[in-house]
N, C-alpha and C positions, 0 to 999 in steps of 0.2 A: 504493500500500499504506500502510495507516495505521500509526501508531507502535505500536499494540497488536499488529498483525499481525507487525511486525518483532521483537517481544519474545519470541515463543514458538517452540519448536522443533517443526516439523511432525511429525517422527518421534515425539517423545514424546507430542504431542497425539493423533496417529494411533493409537498403541498404547493410549492411554487410552480412546479411542472404542471400539476393538476390544474391550478388556477390559470395559467397561461394557455393550456390546452383547451380548457372549457370556454374561455373568453374568445377563443378562435372558432368555436363551434366544432372542434375536432374531437372524435371519440377515440377510445383506447385503441381500436383496431387500426385506425388511420395512422396514429403516432407509431404504433408497433411495426406497421408495414414500413414506415419511413425510416426507422432505425434497425430494421431487419431482426426484430425480436418478437416474441409471442406477447399477446395482450396481457397474459397473466404476469409476465415479467415486468411490464410497464406498471401494472397495478401494484406489484410488490415494491417497486421504486417509489411510486406515488405515496404509498402507505408507510415508507420509511423502513420497510422490512428487508430491503436489499440495498446495499451500497454499490452503485455501479462504478466501474472504473472511469477515469477522466476521459478516455476516448469515447466511451459510450455517452457520457454527459455532454460531450461536444456535439455528437450526433443529434442528441435530444435538442440541444440549444439551436442547432442549425435547422432542425425540422420545425421548431417553434419560431424561428426568425428572430432570435435573440442571441446576445453574446454569452459565452460561457461565464464570464464575469457577472453578468446580470443574473444568471441562473443561480450562481453560488453566493451572491451578495444579499 
């Protein structure tokens, strides 16, 4: 796990992902397809039950049209 990954709270980041996704009218399936993961994996990330690696967070940020910094701040 990188130093950056140790600095963020997965639950807070997950809630931010859900908020951004729903504001865009995007469902779990669409985001999951965009990052090449199963909807259940996206759900686990949004619920703070899974801490994704930075590269996956970057894919999520790209799919949501935000920077990685925005996602983690």
